[in-house]
N, CA, C and O atoms as CSV, one atom per row, in Angstrom:
chain,resi,resn,atom,element,x,y,z
A,1,MET,N,N,2.268,-21.904,-19.034
A,1,MET,CA,C,2.220,-20.864,-18.016
A,1,MET,C,C,2.133,-19.510,-18.710
A,1,MET,O,O,2.860,-19.247,-19.668
A,2,ILE,N,N,1.257,-18.670,-18.228
A,2,ILE,CA,C,1.111,-17.326,-18.774
A,2,ILE,C,C,1.536,-16.347,-17.676
A,2,ILE,O,O,0.731,-15.996,-16.814
A,3,PRO,N,N,2.792,-15.909,-17.707
A,3,PRO,CA,C,3.255,-15.030,-16.632
A,3,PRO,C,C,2.579,-13.664,-16.698
A,3,PRO,O,O,2.341,-13.114,-17.773
A,4,PHE,N,N,2.288,-13.154,-15.551
A,4,PHE,CA,C,1.732,-11.815,-15.405
A,4,PHE,C,C,0.387,-11.624,-16.075
A,4,PHE,O,O,0.056,-10.512,-16.487
A,5,TYR,N,N,-0.396,-12.688,-16.193
A,5,TYR,CA,C,-1.745,-12.519,-16.723
A,5,TYR,C,C,-2.546,-11.613,-15.790
A,5,TYR,O,O,-3.160,-10.643,-16.232
A,6,LEU,N,N,-2.534,-11.931,-14.517
A,6,LEU,CA,C,-3.128,-11.070,-13.488
A,6,LEU,C,C,-1.986,-10.680,-12.556
A,6,LEU,O,O,-1.395,-11.538,-11.900
A,7,THR,N,N,-1.684,-9.414,-12.501
A,7,THR,CA,C,-0.575,-8.936,-11.687
A,7,THR,C,C,-1.097,-7.903,-10.701
A,7,THR,O,O,-1.759,-6.941,-11.091
A,8,ALA,N,N,-0.800,-8.101,-9.438
A,8,ALA,CA,C,-1.227,-7.139,-8.420
A,8,ALA,C,C,-0.002,-6.590,-7.697
A,8,ALA,O,O,0.930,-7.321,-7.359
A,9,VAL,N,N,-0.035,-5.289,-7.474
A,9,VAL,CA,C,1.001,-4.611,-6.712
A,9,VAL,C,C,0.292,-3.882,-5.582
A,9,VAL,O,O,-0.709,-3.201,-5.802
A,10,PHE,N,N,0.823,-4.031,-4.355
A,10,PHE,CA,C,0.197,-3.435,-3.185
A,10,PHE,C,C,1.117,-2.380,-2.581
A,10,PHE,O,O,2.321,-2.596,-2.443
A,11,TYR,N,N,0.542,-1.249,-2.226
A,11,TYR,CA,C,1.252,-0.189,-1.513
A,11,TYR,C,C,0.513,0.014,-0.211
A,11,TYR,O,O,-0.698,0.234,-0.195
A,12,ARG,N,N,1.253,-0.061,0.882
A,12,ARG,CA,C,0.612,-0.034,2.192
A,12,ARG,C,C,1.173,1.087,3.047
A,12,ARG,O,O,2.384,1.295,3.121
A,13,TYR,N,N,0.257,1.809,3.695
A,13,TYR,CA,C,0.650,2.777,4.705
A,13,TYR,C,C,0.717,2.022,6.018
A,13,TYR,O,O,-0.233,1.327,6.380
A,14,SER,N,N,1.808,2.143,6.726
A,14,SER,CA,C,1.899,1.360,7.954
A,14,SER,C,C,2.849,1.995,8.947
A,14,SER,O,O,3.895,2.543,8.598
A,15,LYS,N,N,2.442,1.895,10.193
A,15,LYS,CA,C,3.310,2.231,11.312
A,15,LYS,C,C,3.034,1.188,12.378
A,15,LYS,O,O,1.897,1.036,12.827
A,16,GLY,N,N,4.061,0.477,12.780
A,16,GLY,CA,C,3.879,-0.480,13.866
A,16,GLY,C,C,3.487,-1.868,13.406
A,16,GLY,O,O,3.884,-2.320,12.332
A,17,ASP,N,N,2.703,-2.534,14.230
A,17,ASP,CA,C,2.307,-3.928,14.050
A,17,ASP,C,C,1.555,-4.125,12.734
A,17,ASP,O,O,0.598,-3.403,12.455
A,18,ILE,N,N,1.982,-5.096,11.927
A,18,ILE,CA,C,1.337,-5.317,10.636
A,18,ILE,C,C,-0.020,-5.996,10.746
A,18,ILE,O,O,-0.749,-6.082,9.758
A,19,GLU,N,N,-0.366,-6.477,11.934
A,19,GLU,CA,C,-1.659,-7.138,12.140
A,19,GLU,C,C,-2.709,-6.184,12.714
A,19,GLU,O,O,-3.906,-6.459,12.636
A,20,LYS,N,N,-2.267,-5.073,13.284
A,20,LYS,CA,C,-3.192,-4.132,13.936
A,20,LYS,C,C,-3.268,-2.865,13.104
A,20,LYS,O,O,-2.254,-2.258,12.763
A,21,HIS,N,N,-4.497,-2.484,12.786
A,21,HIS,CA,C,-4.707,-1.343,11.901
A,21,HIS,C,C,-5.542,-0.287,12.607
A,21,HIS,O,O,-6.703,-0.529,12.936
A,22,PRO,N,N,-4.959,0.878,12.840
A,22,PRO,CA,C,-5.743,1.960,13.421
A,22,PRO,C,C,-6.719,2.516,12.392
A,22,PRO,O,O,-6.574,2.282,11.192
A,23,ALA,N,N,-7.697,3.240,12.865
A,23,ALA,CA,C,-8.601,3.936,11.939
A,23,ALA,C,C,-7.750,4.815,11.033
A,23,ALA,O,O,-6.851,5.514,11.500
A,24,GLY,N,N,-8.036,4.775,9.746
A,24,GLY,CA,C,-7.279,5.559,8.774
A,24,GLY,C,C,-6.199,4.773,8.058
A,24,GLY,O,O,-5.608,5.277,7.103
A,25,ASP,N,N,-5.923,3.544,8.496
A,25,ASP,CA,C,-4.933,2.725,7.803
A,25,ASP,C,C,-5.464,2.369,6.415
A,25,ASP,O,O,-6.675,2.234,6.239
A,26,TRP,N,N,-4.587,2.215,5.437
A,26,TRP,CA,C,-5.038,1.953,4.071
A,26,TRP,C,C,-4.041,1.094,3.304
A,26,TRP,O,O,-2.875,0.975,3.678
A,27,LEU,N,N,-4.526,0.508,2.235
A,27,LEU,CA,C,-3.721,-0.267,1.304
A,27,LEU,C,C,-4.208,0.074,-0.094
A,27,LEU,O,O,-5.403,-0.009,-0.375
A,28,LEU,N,N,-3.287,0.457,-0.976
A,28,LEU,CA,C,-3.610,0.754,-2.370
A,28,LEU,C,C,-3.201,-0.450,-3.208
A,28,LEU,O,O,-2.077,-0.940,-3.100
A,29,GLU,N,N,-4.119,-0.921,-4.042
A,29,GLU,CA,C,-3.859,-2.082,-4.893
A,29,GLU,C,C,-3.978,-1.673,-6.359
A,29,GLU,O,O,-4.969,-1.070,-6.770
A,30,LEU,N,N,-2.962,-2.008,-7.133
A,30,LEU,CA,C,-2.986,-1.838,-8.583
A,30,LEU,C,C,-2.977,-3.237,-9.178
A,30,LEU,O,O,-2.048,-4.012,-8.952
A,31,ASN,N,N,-4.020,-3.555,-9.939
A,31,ASN,CA,C,-4.166,-4.890,-10.498
A,31,ASN,C,C,-4.248,-4.753,-12.018
A,31,ASN,O,O,-5.117,-4.051,-12.535
A,32,VAL,N,N,-3.349,-5.418,-12.726
A,32,VAL,CA,C,-3.319,-5.368,-14.183
A,32,VAL,C,C,-3.894,-6.673,-14.725
A,32,VAL,O,O,-3.421,-7.759,-14.392
A,33,VAL,N,N,-4.917,-6.550,-15.562
A,33,VAL,CA,C,-5.549,-7.695,-16.217
A,33,VAL,C,C,-5.195,-7.587,-17.691
A,33,VAL,O,O,-5.602,-6.634,-18.355
A,34,THR,N,N,-4.441,-8.553,-18.216
A,34,THR,CA,C,-3.941,-8.414,-19.583
A,34,THR,C,C,-4.890,-8.906,-20.665
A,34,THR,O,O,-4.637,-8.666,-21.845
A,35,ASP,N,N,-5.976,-9.589,-20.304
A,35,ASP,CA,C,-6.943,-10.039,-21.312
A,35,ASP,C,C,-8.337,-10.002,-20.707
A,35,ASP,O,O,-8.809,-10.995,-20.154
A,36,SER,N,N,-8.987,-8.866,-20.814
A,36,SER,CA,C,-10.291,-8.694,-20.168
A,36,SER,C,C,-11.394,-9.529,-20.812
A,36,SER,O,O,-12.409,-9.798,-20.168
A,37,ALA,N,N,-11.223,-9.941,-22.053
A,37,ALA,CA,C,-12.276,-10.684,-22.753
A,37,ALA,C,C,-12.576,-12.016,-22.092
A,37,ALA,O,O,-13.705,-12.501,-22.159
A,38,ALA,N,N,-11.587,-12.611,-21.461
A,38,ALA,CA,C,-11.781,-13.939,-20.870
A,38,ALA,C,C,-11.586,-13.935,-19.359
A,38,ALA,O,O,-11.354,-14.986,-18.763
A,39,LEU,N,N,-11.677,-12.765,-18.735
A,39,LEU,CA,C,-11.376,-12.658,-17.310
A,39,LEU,C,C,-12.200,-13.606,-16.451
A,39,LEU,O,O,-11.639,-14.317,-15.617
A,40,GLU,N,N,-13.515,-13.634,-16.633
A,40,GLU,CA,C,-14.346,-14.499,-15.785
A,40,GLU,C,C,-13.977,-15.963,-15.953
A,40,GLU,O,O,-13.900,-16.703,-14.972
A,41,LYS,N,N,-13.751,-16.379,-17.173
A,41,LYS,CA,C,-13.390,-17.778,-17.435
A,41,LYS,C,C,-12.046,-18.104,-16.777
A,41,LYS,O,O,-11.880,-19.165,-16.176
A,42,PHE,N,N,-11.091,-17.176,-16.899
A,42,PHE,CA,C,-9.770,-17.439,-16.343
A,42,PHE,C,C,-9.763,-17.393,-14.821
A,42,PHE,O,O,-9.020,-18.145,-14.190
A,43,GLU,N,N,-10.573,-16.530,-14.220
A,43,GLU,CA,C,-10.616,-16.475,-12.765
A,43,GLU,C,C,-11.130,-17.784,-12.171
A,43,GLU,O,O,-10.771,-18.139,-11.049
A,44,ALA,N,N,-11.960,-18.496,-12.909
A,44,ALA,CA,C,-12.504,-19.769,-12.432
A,44,ALA,C,C,-11.464,-20.882,-12.467
A,44,ALA,O,O,-11.596,-21.871,-11.746
A,45,ARG,N,N,-10.443,-20.736,-13.286
A,45,ARG,CA,C,-9.390,-21.750,-13.383
A,45,ARG,C,C,-8.309,-21.428,-12.380
A,45,ARG,O,O,-7.968,-20.266,-12.156
A,46,ASN,N,N,-7.783,-22.458,-11.790
A,46,ASN,CA,C,-6.739,-22.225,-10.815
A,46,ASN,C,C,-5.615,-23.206,-11.069
A,46,ASN,O,O,-5.900,-24.401,-11.148
A,47,PRO,N,N,-4.386,-22.811,-11.200
A,47,PRO,CA,C,-3.884,-21.463,-11.035
A,47,PRO,C,C,-3.718,-20.692,-12.342
A,47,PRO,O,O,-3.670,-19.463,-12.314
A,48,GLN,N,N,-3.628,-21.375,-13.488
A,48,GLN,CA,C,-3.312,-20.688,-14.731
A,48,GLN,C,C,-4.413,-20.869,-15.780
A,48,GLN,O,O,-5.035,-21.928,-15.856
A,49,PRO,N,N,-4.646,-19.841,-16.580
A,49,PRO,CA,C,-5.585,-19.999,-17.703
A,49,PRO,C,C,-4.944,-20.823,-18.819
A,49,PRO,O,O,-3.721,-20.937,-18.896
A,50,ASP,N,N,-5.768,-21.382,-19.664
A,50,ASP,CA,C,-5.295,-22.129,-20.822
A,50,ASP,C,C,-5.128,-21.148,-21.991
A,50,ASP,O,O,-6.100,-20.499,-22.377
A,51,PRO,N,N,-3.930,-21.024,-22.561
A,51,PRO,CA,C,-3.722,-20.076,-23.658
A,51,PRO,C,C,-4.635,-20.321,-24.852
A,51,PRO,O,O,-4.886,-19.406,-25.636
A,52,CYS,N,N,-5.134,-21.541,-25.000
A,52,CYS,CA,C,-6.052,-21.842,-26.105
A,52,CYS,C,C,-7.399,-21.146,-25.921
A,52,CYS,O,O,-8.178,-21.032,-26.867
A,53,ASP,N,N,-7.671,-20.679,-24.699
A,53,ASP,CA,C,-8.955,-20.037,-24.404
A,53,ASP,C,C,-8.964,-18.533,-24.656
A,53,ASP,O,O,-10.001,-17.888,-24.504
A,54,PHE,N,N,-7.838,-17.980,-25.033
A,54,PHE,CA,C,-7.815,-16.546,-25.301
A,54,PHE,C,C,-8.736,-16.238,-26.475
A,54,PHE,O,O,-8.701,-16.918,-27.501
A,55,GLY,N,N,-9.549,-15.220,-26.316
A,55,GLY,CA,C,-10.452,-14.813,-27.382
A,55,GLY,C,C,-9.718,-14.029,-28.445
A,55,GLY,O,O,-8.504,-13.842,-28.360
A,56,PRO,N,N,-10.453,-13.566,-29.451
A,56,PRO,CA,C,-9.817,-12.773,-30.506
A,56,PRO,C,C,-9.300,-11.440,-29.950
A,56,PRO,O,O,-9.904,-10.864,-29.045
A,57,PRO,N,N,-8.195,-10.963,-30.490
A,57,PRO,CA,C,-7.590,-9.725,-29.974
A,57,PRO,C,C,-8.547,-8.537,-29.950
A,57,PRO,O,O,-8.468,-7.706,-29.046
A,58,GLU,N,N,-9.448,-8.440,-30.927
A,58,GLU,CA,C,-10.353,-7.281,-30.950
A,58,GLU,C,C,-11.338,-7.282,-29.779
A,58,GLU,O,O,-11.926,-6.245,-29.474
A,59,ASP,N,N,-11.525,-8.424,-29.122
A,59,ASP,CA,C,-12.419,-8.512,-27.965
A,59,ASP,C,C,-11.686,-8.341,-26.642
A,59,ASP,O,O,-12.305,-8.343,-25.579
A,60,SER,N,N,-10.386,-8.194,-26.708
A,60,SER,CA,C,-9.585,-8.161,-25.500
A,60,SER,C,C,-9.011,-6.770,-25.242
A,60,SER,O,O,-8.578,-6.075,-26.161
A,61,LYS,N,N,-9.019,-6.396,-23.998
A,61,LYS,CA,C,-8.421,-5.138,-23.562
A,61,LYS,C,C,-7.539,-5.434,-22.354
A,61,LYS,O,O,-7.758,-6.405,-21.631
A,62,THR,N,N,-6.556,-4.593,-22.153
A,62,THR,CA,C,-5.786,-4.639,-20.920
A,62,THR,C,C,-6.344,-3.548,-20.029
A,62,THR,O,O,-6.443,-2.388,-20.429
A,63,LYS,N,N,-6.706,-3.935,-18.818
A,63,LYS,CA,C,-7.264,-2.938,-17.907
A,63,LYS,C,C,-6.476,-2.917,-16.611
A,63,LYS,O,O,-5.852,-3.902,-16.216
A,64,ILE,N,N,-6.524,-1.783,-15.976
A,64,ILE,CA,C,-5.893,-1.599,-14.673
A,64,ILE,C,C,-7.003,-1.316,-13.676
A,64,ILE,O,O,-7.784,-0.380,-13.845
A,65,ILE,N,N,-7.063,-2.127,-12.650
A,65,ILE,CA,C,-8.025,-1.924,-11.564
A,65,ILE,C,C,-7.260,-1.254,-10.430
A,65,ILE,O,O,-6.253,-1.782,-9.959
A,66,VAL,N,N,-7.733,-0.099,-9.996
A,66,VAL,CA,C,-7.129,0.611,-8.877
A,66,VAL,C,C,-8.111,0.515,-7.723
A,66,VAL,O,O,-9.249,0.974,-7.824
A,67,ALA,N,N,-7.665,-0.083,-6.626
A,67,ALA,CA,C,-8.543,-0.274,-5.467
A,67,ALA,C,C,-7.881,0.310,-4.228
A,67,ALA,O,O,-6.678,0.154,-4.016
A,68,MET,N,N,-8.681,0.982,-3.418
A,68,MET,CA,C,-8.211,1.490,-2.136
A,68,MET,C,C,-8.975,0.764,-1.043
A,68,MET,O,O,-10.204,0.801,-0.994
A,69,TRP,N,N,-8.231,0.105,-0.171
A,69,TRP,CA,C,-8.791,-0.563,1.006
A,69,TRP,C,C,-8.524,0.372,2.182
A,69,TRP,O,O,-7.390,0.807,2.382
A,70,PHE,N,N,-9.553,0.683,2.955
A,70,PHE,CA,C,-9.450,1.712,3.992
A,70,PHE,C,C,-10.142,1.247,5.274
A,70,PHE,O,O,-11.262,0.738,5.228
A,71,CYS,N,N,-9.476,1.422,6.413
A,71,CYS,CA,C,-10.052,1.063,7.721
A,71,CYS,C,C,-10.756,2.287,8.307
A,71,CYS,O,O,-10.116,3.285,8.641
A,72,GLU,N,N,-12.075,2.196,8.427
A,72,GLU,CA,C,-12.823,3.285,9.065
A,72,GLU,C,C,-12.615,3.292,10.572
A,72,GLU,O,O,-12.674,4.346,11.207
A,73,LYS,N,N,-12.371,2.116,11.146
A,73,LYS,CA,C,-12.121,2.025,12.578
A,73,LYS,C,C,-11.044,0.985,12.824
A,73,LYS,O,O,-10.681,0.227,11.925
A,74,GLU,N,N,-10.541,0.955,14.037
A,74,GLU,CA,C,-9.465,0.034,14.393
A,74,GLU,C,C,-9.874,-1.410,14.128
A,74,GLU,O,O,-11.002,-1.811,14.413
A,75,ALA,N,N,-8.942,-2.187,13.580
A,75,ALA,CA,C,-9.216,-3.590,13.275
A,75,ALA,C,C,-7.926,-4.401,13.402
A,75,ALA,O,O,-6.823,-3.860,13.335
A,76,THR,N,N,-8.095,-5.711,13.586
A,76,THR,CA,C,-6.957,-6.620,13.645
A,76,THR,C,C,-7.127,-7.668,12.553
A,76,THR,O,O,-8.062,-8.467,12.591
A,77,PHE,N,N,-6.227,-7.664,11.588
A,77,PHE,CA,C,-6.215,-8.656,10.515
A,77,PHE,C,C,-4.912,-8.510,9.746
A,77,PHE,O,O,-4.153,-7.567,9.969
A,78,ASN,N,N,-4.659,-9.431,8.853
A,78,ASN,CA,C,-3.477,-9.412,8.013
A,78,ASN,C,C,-3.922,-9.075,6.593
A,78,ASN,O,O,-4.758,-9.783,6.031
A,79,TRP,N,N,-3.383,-8.012,6.004
A,79,TRP,CA,C,-3.802,-7.590,4.665
A,79,TRP,C,C,-3.691,-8.727,3.664
A,79,TRP,O,O,-4.600,-8.952,2.865
A,80,TYR,N,N,-2.565,-9.450,3.710
A,80,TYR,CA,C,-2.337,-10.492,2.713
A,80,TYR,C,C,-3.390,-11.592,2.832
A,80,TYR,O,O,-4.009,-11.963,1.835
A,81,ASN,N,N,-3.598,-12.109,4.026
A,81,ASN,CA,C,-4.589,-13.178,4.221
A,81,ASN,C,C,-5.992,-12.687,3.928
A,81,ASN,O,O,-6.799,-13.420,3.358
A,82,GLN,N,N,-6.294,-11.452,4.311
A,82,GLN,CA,C,-7.639,-10.922,4.108
A,82,GLN,C,C,-7.927,-10.681,2.628
A,82,GLN,O,O,-9.055,-10.885,2.180
A,83,SER,N,N,-6.923,-10.251,1.866
A,83,SER,CA,C,-7.143,-9.950,0.453
A,83,SER,C,C,-7.531,-11.200,-0.333
A,83,SER,O,O,-8.208,-11.102,-1.357
A,84,GLU,N,N,-7.115,-12.360,0.132
A,84,GLU,CA,C,-7.490,-13.602,-0.530
A,84,GLU,C,C,-8.969,-13.931,-0.314
A,84,GLU,O,O,-9.573,-14.641,-1.118
A,85,LYS,N,N,-9.550,-13.415,0.770
A,85,LYS,CA,C,-10.930,-13.748,1.134
A,85,LYS,C,C,-11.944,-12.734,0.612
A,85,LYS,O,O,-13.110,-13.072,0.406
A,86,LEU,N,N,-11.509,-11.501,0.400
A,86,LEU,CA,C,-12.434,-10.427,0.045
A,86,LEU,C,C,-12.501,-10.243,-1.463
A,86,LEU,O,O,-11.504,-10.413,-2.165
A,87,LYS,N,N,-13.653,-9.904,-1.939
A,87,LYS,CA,C,-13.864,-9.640,-3.366
A,87,LYS,C,C,-13.969,-8.136,-3.580
A,87,LYS,O,O,-14.294,-7.376,-2.667
A,88,TYR,N,N,-13.684,-7.730,-4.814
A,88,TYR,CA,C,-13.888,-6.334,-5.176
A,88,TYR,C,C,-15.375,-6.001,-5.135
A,88,TYR,O,O,-16.216,-6.885,-5.297
A,89,PRO,N,N,-15.695,-4.740,-4.921
A,89,PRO,CA,C,-17.091,-4.318,-5.033
A,89,PRO,C,C,-17.622,-4.551,-6.445
A,89,PRO,O,O,-16.887,-4.401,-7.421
A,90,ASP,N,N,-18.893,-4.917,-6.549
A,90,ASP,CA,C,-19.501,-5.062,-7.875
A,90,ASP,C,C,-19.583,-3.720,-8.580
A,90,ASP,O,O,-19.401,-3.637,-9.794
A,91,ASP,N,N,-19.854,-2.678,-7.824
A,91,ASP,CA,C,-19.922,-1.341,-8.397
A,91,ASP,C,C,-18.625,-0.609,-8.095
A,91,ASP,O,O,-17.566,-0.972,-8.607
A,92,GLU,N,N,-18.708,0.418,-7.266
A,92,GLU,CA,C,-17.508,1.192,-6.966
A,92,GLU,C,C,-17.096,1.151,-5.506
A,92,GLU,O,O,-15.938,1.426,-5.191
A,93,ILE,N,N,-18.013,0.813,-4.606
A,93,ILE,CA,C,-17.685,0.863,-3.184
A,93,ILE,C,C,-18.356,-0.294,-2.460
A,93,ILE,O,O,-19.463,-0.704,-2.811
A,94,MET,N,N,-17.675,-0.814,-1.447
A,94,MET,CA,C,-18.246,-1.890,-0.632
A,94,MET,C,C,-17.715,-1.749,0.791
A,94,MET,O,O,-16.539,-1.461,1.012
A,95,ARG,N,N,-18.617,-1.961,1.749
A,95,ARG,CA,C,-18.233,-2.013,3.152
A,95,ARG,C,C,-18.303,-3.479,3.586
A,95,ARG,O,O,-19.234,-4.196,3.221
A,96,TYR,N,N,-17.326,-3.911,4.356
A,96,TYR,CA,C,-17.236,-5.308,4.753
A,96,TYR,C,C,-17.597,-5.486,6.220
A,96,TYR,O,O,-17.333,-4.620,7.054
A,97,GLU,N,N,-18.200,-6.617,6.511
A,97,GLU,CA,C,-18.542,-6.964,7.894
A,97,GLU,C,C,-17.341,-7.558,8.620
A,97,GLU,O,O,-17.157,-7.337,9.817
A,98,ILE,N,N,-16.520,-8.320,7.882
A,98,ILE,CA,C,-15.348,-8.947,8.482
A,98,ILE,C,C,-14.150,-8.597,7.613
A,98,ILE,O,O,-14.112,-9.033,6.463
A,99,PRO,N,N,-13.197,-7.858,8.078
A,99,PRO,CA,C,-13.217,-7.178,9.367
A,99,PRO,C,C,-14.148,-5.967,9.326
A,99,PRO,O,O,-14.257,-5.280,8.311
A,100,ALA,N,N,-14.795,-5.733,10.420
A,100,ALA,CA,C,-15.740,-4.615,10.495
A,100,ALA,C,C,-14.998,-3.302,10.275
A,100,ALA,O,O,-13.881,-3.110,10.756
A,101,GLY,N,N,-15.645,-2.405,9.537
A,101,GLY,CA,C,-15.055,-1.092,9.321
A,101,GLY,C,C,-14.132,-1.000,8.126
A,101,GLY,O,O,-13.547,0.057,7.889
A,102,LEU,N,N,-13.980,-2.075,7.362
A,102,LEU,CA,C,-13.128,-2.033,6.182
A,102,LEU,C,C,-13.972,-1.639,4.972
A,102,LEU,O,O,-15.050,-2.187,4.746
A,103,ILE,N,N,-13.466,-0.684,4.204
A,103,ILE,CA,C,-14.125,-0.213,2.994
A,103,ILE,C,C,-13.189,-0.514,1.820
A,103,ILE,O,O,-11.968,-0.442,1.960
A,104,CYS,N,N,-13.758,-0.846,0.681
A,104,CYS,CA,C,-12.973,-0.942,-0.553
A,104,CYS,C,C,-13.682,-0.120,-1.614
A,104,CYS,O,O,-14.890,-0.253,-1.813
A,105,VAL,N,N,-12.931,0.725,-2.288
A,105,VAL,CA,C,-13.445,1.428,-3.457
A,105,VAL,C,C,-12.530,1.085,-4.619
A,105,VAL,O,O,-11.324,0.912,-4.443
A,106,LYS,N,N,-13.113,0.987,-5.813
A,106,LYS,CA,C,-12.285,0.635,-6.966
A,106,LYS,C,C,-12.784,1.327,-8.217
A,106,LYS,O,O,-13.967,1.638,-8.358
A,107,LYS,N,N,-11.852,1.558,-9.115
A,107,LYS,CA,C,-12.147,2.075,-10.446
A,107,LYS,C,C,-11.294,1.309,-11.439
A,107,LYS,O,O,-10.206,0.831,-11.114
A,108,GLU,N,N,-11.806,1.203,-12.647
A,108,GLU,CA,C,-11.075,0.515,-13.697
A,108,GLU,C,C,-10.713,1.510,-14.796
A,108,GLU,O,O,-11.493,2.402,-15.133
A,109,TYR,N,N,-9.523,1.338,-15.342
A,109,TYR,CA,C,-9.037,2.178,-16.427
A,109,TYR,C,C,-8.519,1.266,-17.540
A,109,TYR,O,O,-7.882,0.249,-17.265
A,110,GLN,N,N,-8.789,1.623,-18.775
A,110,GLN,CA,C,-8.283,0.869,-19.921
A,110,GLN,C,C,-6.865,1.343,-20.224
A,110,GLN,O,O,-6.613,2.545,-20.316
A,111,LEU,N,N,-5.944,0.401,-20.378
A,111,LEU,CA,C,-4.550,0.751,-20.631
A,111,LEU,C,C,-4.402,1.592,-21.897
A,111,LEU,O,O,-3.553,2.481,-21.951
A,112,GLU,N,N,-5.216,1.321,-22.911
A,112,GLU,CA,C,-5.109,2.074,-24.163
A,112,GLU,C,C,-5.444,3.553,-23.983
A,112,GLU,O,O,-5.103,4.377,-24.832
A,113,GLU,N,N,-6.111,3.888,-22.879
A,113,GLU,CA,C,-6.438,5.292,-22.589
A,113,GLU,C,C,-5.375,5.952,-21.722
A,113,GLU,O,O,-5.536,7.105,-21.321
A,114,LEU,N,N,-4.293,5.241,-21.426
A,114,LEU,CA,C,-3.226,5.765,-20.570
A,114,LEU,C,C,-1.895,5.776,-21.318
A,114,LEU,O,O,-0.860,5.400,-20.768
A,115,GLY,N,N,-1.934,6.210,-22.571
A,115,GLY,CA,C,-0.751,6.150,-23.428
A,115,GLY,C,C,0.191,7.320,-23.338
A,115,GLY,O,O,1.266,7.294,-23.936
A,116,SER,N,N,-0.188,8.354,-22.601
A,116,SER,CA,C,0.691,9.521,-22.496
A,116,SER,C,C,0.714,10.002,-21.051
A,116,SER,O,O,-0.156,9.657,-20.252
A,117,GLU,N,N,1.714,10.796,-20.735
A,117,GLU,CA,C,1.826,11.314,-19.367
A,117,GLU,C,C,0.600,12.138,-18.974
A,117,GLU,O,O,0.105,11.963,-17.861
A,118,PRO,N,N,0.079,13.036,-19.835
A,118,PRO,CA,C,-1.123,13.784,-19.434
A,118,PRO,C,C,-2.326,12.868,-19.150
A,118,PRO,O,O,-3.123,13.154,-18.256
A,119,GLN,N,N,-2.457,11.776,-19.905
A,119,GLN,CA,C,-3.565,10.851,-19.653
A,119,GLN,C,C,-3.391,10.136,-18.308
A,119,GLN,O,O,-4.367,9.906,-17.592
A,120,ILE,N,N,-2.161,9.790,-17.972
A,120,ILE,CA,C,-1.886,9.130,-16.691
A,120,ILE,C,C,-2.136,10.095,-15.539
A,120,ILE,O,O,-2.740,9.723,-14.534
A,121,VAL,N,N,-1.676,11.322,-15.682
A,121,VAL,CA,C,-1.900,12.343,-14.650
A,121,VAL,C,C,-3.400,12.587,-14.470
A,121,VAL,O,O,-3.871,12.728,-13.341
A,122,ALA,N,N,-4.148,12.637,-15.567
A,122,ALA,CA,C,-5.599,12.841,-15.494
A,122,ALA,C,C,-6.280,11.669,-14.785
A,122,ALA,O,O,-7.199,11.881,-13.994
A,123,ALA,N,N,-5.845,10.438,-15.058
A,123,ALA,CA,C,-6.424,9.264,-14.388
A,123,ALA,C,C,-6.112,9.291,-12.898
A,123,ALA,O,O,-6.980,8.971,-12.085
A,124,ALA,N,N,-4.898,9.665,-12.524
A,124,ALA,CA,C,-4.532,9.757,-11.105
A,124,ALA,C,C,-5.370,10.822,-10.409
A,124,ALA,O,O,-5.836,10.610,-9.289
A,125,SER,N,N,-5.564,11.955,-11.057
A,125,SER,CA,C,-6.406,13.022,-10.505
A,125,SER,C,C,-7.852,12.552,-10.367
A,125,SER,O,O,-8.511,12.833,-9.366
A,126,ASP,N,N,-8.336,11.839,-11.374
A,126,ASP,CA,C,-9.687,11.284,-11.333
A,126,ASP,C,C,-9.847,10.344,-10.137
A,126,ASP,O,O,-10.863,10.392,-9.442
A,127,PHE,N,N,-8.846,9.487,-9.893
A,127,PHE,CA,C,-8.943,8.544,-8.781
A,127,PHE,C,C,-8.889,9.271,-7.438
A,127,PHE,O,O,-9.594,8.884,-6.506
A,128,LYS,N,N,-8.069,10.310,-7.320
A,128,LYS,CA,C,-8.033,11.088,-6.073
A,128,LYS,C,C,-9.376,11.757,-5.802
A,128,LYS,O,O,-9.840,11.765,-4.662
A,129,THR,N,N,-10.002,12.314,-6.825
A,129,THR,CA,C,-11.332,12.912,-6.670
A,129,THR,C,C,-12.337,11.848,-6.247
A,129,THR,O,O,-13.172,12.082,-5.374
A,130,PHE,N,N,-12.249,10.687,-6.868
A,130,PHE,CA,C,-13.099,9.545,-6.532
A,130,PHE,C,C,-12.924,9.156,-5.063
A,130,PHE,O,O,-13.909,8.914,-4.365
A,131,LEU,N,N,-11.680,9.094,-4.594
A,131,LEU,CA,C,-11.418,8.765,-3.190
A,131,LEU,C,C,-12.012,9.809,-2.253
A,131,LEU,O,O,-12.637,9.466,-1.249
A,132,ASN,N,N,-11.816,11.073,-2.580
A,132,ASN,CA,C,-12.348,12.137,-1.720
A,132,ASN,C,C,-13.873,12.109,-1.664
A,132,ASN,O,O,-14.460,12.549,-0.675
A,133,THR,N,N,-14.516,11.604,-2.701
A,133,THR,CA,C,-15.975,11.474,-2.714
A,133,THR,C,C,-16.435,10.302,-1.870
A,133,THR,O,O,-17.383,10.431,-1.095
A,134,HIS,N,N,-15.774,9.151,-2.010
A,134,HIS,CA,C,-16.226,7.924,-1.363
A,134,HIS,C,C,-15.593,7.648,-0.003
A,134,HIS,O,O,-16.167,6.931,0.817
A,135,ILE,N,N,-14.432,8.206,0.233
A,135,ILE,CA,C,-13.764,8.039,1.537
A,135,ILE,C,C,-13.371,9.433,2.028
A,135,ILE,O,O,-12.201,9.812,1.973
A,136,PRO,N,N,-14.356,10.187,2.507
A,136,PRO,CA,C,-14.095,11.578,2.876
A,136,PRO,C,C,-13.431,11.737,4.260
A,136,PRO,O,O,-13.356,12.843,4.795
A,137,HIS,N,N,-12.963,10.639,4.814
A,137,HIS,CA,C,-12.355,10.672,6.155
A,137,HIS,C,C,-11.043,11.448,6.161
A,137,HIS,O,O,-10.567,11.857,7.220
A,138,ARG,N,N,-10.465,11.649,4.994
A,138,ARG,CA,C,-9.190,12.351,4.891
A,138,ARG,C,C,-9.043,12.943,3.507
A,138,ARG,O,O,-9.801,12.609,2.597
A,139,LYS,N,N,-8.072,13.818,3.347
A,139,LYS,CA,C,-7.771,14.402,2.022
A,139,LYS,C,C,-6.725,13.529,1.358
A,139,LYS,O,O,-5.660,13.278,1.923
A,140,TRP,N,N,-7.032,13.068,0.158
A,140,TRP,CA,C,-6.115,12.161,-0.547
A,140,TRP,C,C,-5.197,12.929,-1.458
A,140,TRP,O,O,-4.357,12.334,-2.133
């Protein structure tokens, strides 16, 4: 067992029913991938990767995927169940048909580039600017 190989933390804005989402509802996802060199191979295995498959350390990076899920219009669904069905955008932004009106934007950051407080603050500022560009429905 490789604990915390893929770790996701969700932060949700919510008022009221957890199944009903008004326009403007959102969920922030922070996903830590501890070995990017073998990510595709490991994602295909369920539930755990084989430690013998880890590539050489010089080919591996730890990355943080920051994704914002945003409801452009009112929708009814469960974030947890829906997150299992939806994939990240291939690029930076994706609009989904089911549930209609759901947008996901994501950016990836290398952990080695987040070694100091100023670097972390700069990455957070970068992501807020990114959100304001791709989801201009509100000020982030």
